[in-house]
KOLDO-944231 format. One line per 4 residues: for each residue x, y, z of C-alpha. Coordinates in Angstrom, 3 decimals, decimal comma. Example, Ala and Ser with C-alpha at 12.3 -4.5 7.8 and 13.67 -1.06 7.14 Angstrom:
<sites>
12,300 -4,500 7,800; 13,670 -1,060 7,140
</sites>
This chain:
<sites>
0,000 0,000 0,000; 2,843 2,388 0,886; 4,539 1,880 -2,492; 1,256 2,610 -4,295
0,822 5,847 -2,362; 4,429 6,836 -3,067; 4,005 6,148 -6,774; 0,783 8,172 -6,843
2,654 11,095 -5,283; 5,692 10,601 -7,477; 3,679 10,574 -10,708; 1,786 13,681 -9,567
5,073 15,414 -8,800; 6,365 14,304 -12,206; 3,322 15,858 -13,903; 3,809 19,086 -11,964
7,452 19,232 -13,054; 6,357 18,727 -16,668; 3,842 21,572 -16,304; 6,531 23,875 -14,897
8,866 22,888 -17,739; 6,215 23,776 -20,298; 5,581 27,123 -18,604; 9,319 27,929 -18,775
9,665 27,217 -22,497; 10,402 29,969 -24,988; 7,313 31,158 -26,834; 8,602 30,249 -30,308
6,828 27,702 -32,495; 9,366 24,894 -32,145; 9,569 25,078 -28,355; 5,787 25,301 -27,983
5,147 22,420 -30,396; 7,595 20,095 -28,650; 6,432 21,401 -25,296; 2,816 20,486 -25,987
3,896 16,953 -26,878; 5,845 16,496 -23,645; 3,040 18,171 -21,676; 0,491 15,701 -23,039
2,555 12,558 -22,559; 4,180 13,546 -19,276; 0,996 14,551 -17,512; -0,890 11,449 -18,597
1,392 9,063 -16,682; -0,183 9,777 -13,295; -3,722 9,639 -14,652; -3,046 6,274 -16,283
-1,409 5,007 -13,094; -4,503 5,910 -11,083; -6,637 4,023 -13,591; -4,322 1,018 -13,315
-4,423 1,167 -9,530; -8,216 1,062 -9,675; -8,205 -1,738 -12,256; -10,819 -4,440 -11,893
-8,621 -7,270 -13,100; -5,009 -8,255 -13,515; -5,136 -7,913 -17,336; -6,670 -4,442 -16,989
-3,962 -3,472 -14,481; -1,195 -4,708 -16,777; -2,698 -2,942 -19,794; -2,988 0,404 -17,981
0,519 0,052 -16,572; 1,624 -0,562 -20,152; -0,042 2,728 -21,084; 1,999 4,431 -18,354
5,177 2,919 -19,735; 4,268 3,978 -23,271; 3,667 7,575 -22,173; 6,913 7,630 -20,198
8,822 6,361 -23,215; 7,222 9,045 -25,358; 8,045 11,702 -22,762; 11,663 10,533 -22,771
11,740 10,930 -26,549; 10,362 14,478 -26,487; 12,766 15,503 -23,727; 15,679 14,039 -25,709
14,564 15,986 -28,772; 14,229 19,191 -26,760; 17,759 18,693 -25,444; 19,129 17,925 -28,919
17,488 21,057 -30,318; 18,755 23,078 -27,343; 15,268 24,315 -26,477; 16,467 24,631 -22,865
19,934 24,191 -21,379; 20,849 20,508 -20,857; 21,252 21,006 -17,097; 17,617 22,175 -16,936
16,369 19,047 -18,705; 18,741 16,459 -17,170; 16,950 15,988 -13,809; 13,589 15,521 -15,512
15,102 13,108 -18,010; 16,617 11,162 -15,101; 13,248 10,969 -13,322; 11,598 9,820 -16,554
14,095 6,984 -16,882; 13,727 6,003 -13,231; 9,952 5,834 -13,654; 10,404 3,728 -16,802
12,483 1,272 -14,770; 9,897 1,195 -11,953; 6,946 0,641 -14,282; 8,846 -2,015 -16,249
9,560 -3,903 -13,013; 5,939 -3,668 -11,852; 4,631 -4,935 -15,202; 7,113 -7,823 -15,297
6,239 -8,871 -11,736; 2,506 -8,648 -12,445; 2,884 -10,806 -15,556; 4,934 -13,390 -13,644
2,242 -13,879 -10,982
</sites>
């Protein structure tokens, strides 16, 4: 139960960090276009996790957790692209990219354990 609560808080914090990142982006077309992509994928992780946590069956749980993983992977891609295009300084993006990759590892482990049961 404690881990579930921590992951709920962690995914909410992740979404809030994504929102703050988007708010800090330059107002040019490229930054805003990439920013909207990362905003959409990054903020959906927590919502999908809450749906998974409330899942009615193991297959539903695994499917929704897979959605979380998919959105995290997409977020990682958009952050990588933003870094490559120097939308923001790399040191501004690095901590968020690290958190994205840590969440990917966590969700991958949860999915693998759920499938093994």
